[in-house]
C-alpha positions in Angstrom: -12.2 7.6 -5.1 -11.6 8.0 -8.8 -10.4 5.1 -11.0 -7.1 6.9 -11.8 -6.3 7.3 -8.0 -7.2 3.6 -7.4 -4.9 2.5 -10.2 -2.1 4.7 -8.8 -2.5 3.3 -5.3 -2.7 -0.3 -6.5 0.4 0.2 -8.6 2.3 1.6 -5.7 1.3 -1.4 -3.5 2.1 -3.9 -6.3 5.7 -4.0 -5.2 6.8 -6.3 -2.4 9.0 -3.8 -0.6 6.4 -1.0 -0.8 3.6 -3.3 0.4 5.8 -4.3 3.4 6.6 -0.7 4.2 2.9 0.3 3.9 1.8 -2.6 6.2 4.5 -1.6 8.7 3.2 2.0 8.7 -0.4 0.8 9.1 0.7 -1.2 12.2 2.7 1.8 13.6 -0.4 4.0 13.9 -0.7 7.8 13.5 2.7 8.4 15.2 4.4 6.7 12.2 8.0 5.6 12.0 11.3 7.3 11.5 13.0 6.5 8.2 15.9 4.9 10.0 13.6 2.6 11.9 12.0 1.5 8.6 15.4 0.9 7.0 16.5 -1.2 10.0 13.3 -3.3 10.0 13.1 -3.9 6.2 16.8 -4.2 5.7 17.2 -2.0 2.6 19.5 0.9 1.9 18.2 4.4 2.7 18.3 5.4 -1.0 16.1 2.5 -2.0 13.7 3.2 0.9 13.5 6.8 -0.1 12.4 5.8 -3.6 9.7 3.5 -2.3 8.4 6.1 0.2 8.2 8.6 -2.7 6.1 6.2 -4.7 3.8 5.6 -1.8 3.6 9.4 -1.2 2.7 10.1 -4.8 -0.1 7.5 -4.6 -1.4 9.4 -1.5 -0.9 6.4 0.8 1.5 7.9 3.3 2.1 11.2 5.1 5.4 12.6 6.1 6.3 15.0 8.9 9.6 16.5 10.1 10.6 16.5 13.7 14.0 18.1 14.1 16.4 16.3 11.8 14.1 13.2 11.4 11.4 12.4 8.9 8.4 10.3 10.2 6.2 8.5 7.8 2.7 7.3 8.6 -0.1 5.6 6.7 -2.8 7.7 5.2 -5.8 5.8 6.6 -8.4 7.7 4.8 -6.8 6.8 1.4 -6.5 3.2 2.5 -10.1 3.0 3.6 -11.3 4.7 0.4 -9.3 2.2 -1.6 -10.9 -0.7 0.3 -14.4 0.9 -0.1 -13.9 1.4 -3.9 -12.9 -2.3 -4.3 -15.8 -3.6 -2.4 -18.6 -1.1 -2.9 -20.5 -3.2 -5.5 -19.8 -6.6 -4.0 -22.5 -9.1 -4.8 -24.9 -6.4 -6.2 -26.0 -8.5 -9.1 -26.2 -11.9 -7.4 -25.9 -14.0 -4.4 -22.7 -13.5 -2.3 -20.3 -16.3 -2.0 -20.2 -17.7 1.6 -16.6 -16.5 1.9 -17.7 -13.0 1.2 -18.6 -11.8 4.6 -19.1 -8.3 6.1 -16.3 -7.0 8.3 -16.3 -3.9 10.6 -13.3 -1.7 10.5 -12.9 0.8 13.3 -12.1 4.2 11.8 -10.7 6.8 14.1 -12.7 9.9 14.6 -11.1 13.3 13.8 -10.9 13.8 17.6 -8.9 10.6 17.9 -6.6 11.6 15.1 -5.8 14.9 16.9 -5.2 13.2 20.3 -3.3 10.2 18.9 0.0 11.9 19.4 -0.9 12.6 23.0 -1.7 8.9 23.5 -5.3 9.5 24.6 -8.1 7.2 23.8 -11.2 8.2 22.0 -14.2 6.5 20.4 -14.1 5.1 16.9 -16.7 5.0 14.2 -17.4 1.8 12.4 -17.5 1.3 8.7 -18.8 -1.9 7.1 -16.7 -3.4 4.3 -17.2 -6.7 2.5 -14.4 -9.2 2.8 -13.9 -11.3 -0.2 
């Protein structure tokens, strides 16, 4: 991930409402959430939510798909994991790690799992090691 993309993503997440929406979408999984569901959960007007979703979309942090009359937003997990990797890739390279800086495993869905997520099937996941600081 390039520095400019990292700055754009962090800028998008540096707003309380956008951060809440993004976290909600991460929890929702690949199926995502309808705009109305997000509005009801967050408690903001549709026009405001539209603005925040646009900012997250520009940053590459969310995907949108249309199903009939409804728009469903989901988190872009590859972008999220790339951001985390970028922030932690050089952790403790030039010194001893702080005891609170521990390695964490994140289960990343395989491409097969992403394709079958909408069918509610289960698949294996790959692991990626990321430092938690």
